[in-house]
VOGU-3710 file (C-alpha; in Angstrom, 3 decimals, decimal comma):
1> xxxxxxxxxx> 0,583/3,692/-12,218  4,210/4,476/-12,994  5,184/4,552/-9,289  4,337/0,875/-8,993  6,611/0,227/-11,889  9,496/2,144/-10,297  8,918/0,021/-7,141  8,884/-3,161/-9,073  12,377/-2,540/-10,576  13,977/-0,375/-7,897
11> xxxxxxxxxx> 17,242/-2,233/-8,150  17,504/-1,182/-11,728  16,204/2,503/-10,894  18,627/3,104/-8,014  21,430/4,360/-10,065  18,946/6,717/-12,085  17,646/7,906/-8,533  21,258/8,707/-7,413  22,041/10,343/-10,749  19,244/12,845/-10,224
21> xxxxxxxxxx> 19,433/12,868/-6,372  23,096/12,402/-5,693  22,656/12,428/-1,806  20,071/9,571/-1,841  21,091/6,516/0,113  19,379/3,424/1,288  16,782/5,501/3,066  15,692/6,530/-0,296  14,546/2,912/-0,984  12,467/2,981/2,185
31> xxxxxxxxxx> 10,877/6,110/1,199  10,092/4,929/-2,067  8,119/2,070/-0,568  6,295/4,518/1,722  5,103/6,591/-1,376  5,681/9,513/-3,265  5,142/11,951/-0,437  7,824/10,147/1,905  10,070/10,196/-1,048  9,710/13,832/-1,823
41> xxxxxxxxxx> 10,141/14,630/1,987  13,585/12,691/2,163  14,689/14,345/-0,945  13,978/17,760/0,558  15,781/16,997/3,793  18,823/15,535/2,049  19,078/17,777/-0,747  18,568/21,262/0,711  15,304/21,674/-0,809  12,001/23,151/0,353
51> xxxxxxxxxx> 9,174/20,358/0,252  7,649/22,101/-2,686  10,999/21,997/-4,681  11,513/18,540/-3,810  8,025/17,603/-5,108  8,770/19,550/-8,311  12,102/17,618/-8,767  10,460/14,242/-8,113  7,636/15,012/-10,493  10,151/16,112/-13,236
61> xxxxxxxxxx> 12,248/13,317/-12,741  9,289/10,754/-12,818  8,020/12,394/-15,961  11,337/12,185/-17,723  11,661/8,487/-16,677  8,122/7,959/-17,969  8,885/9,549/-21,446  12,115/7,620/-21,907  10,370/4,326/-21,208  7,436/5,109/-23,581
71> xxxxxx> 10,152/6,091/-26,307  11,790/2,786/-25,778  8,718/0,661/-26,008  7,536/2,635/-28,985  10,838/1,853/-30,698  10,648/-1,933/-30,032
//
């Protein structure tokens, strides 16, 4: 699962998280480890989004990360 890969390399991904979610702070790391739902809930609270909007933003972001990683691995 892609979420597991994100957790394994969170130090590398933190700048990407902050790029997409500029108000993310150290709480984002805790939320990442608690799961997708917790991360979306935190992004909703810290970015003035509804929970549905935050879920969509997180899903879009994960999809883009996944595609970019697949493209890099295909090029290698």
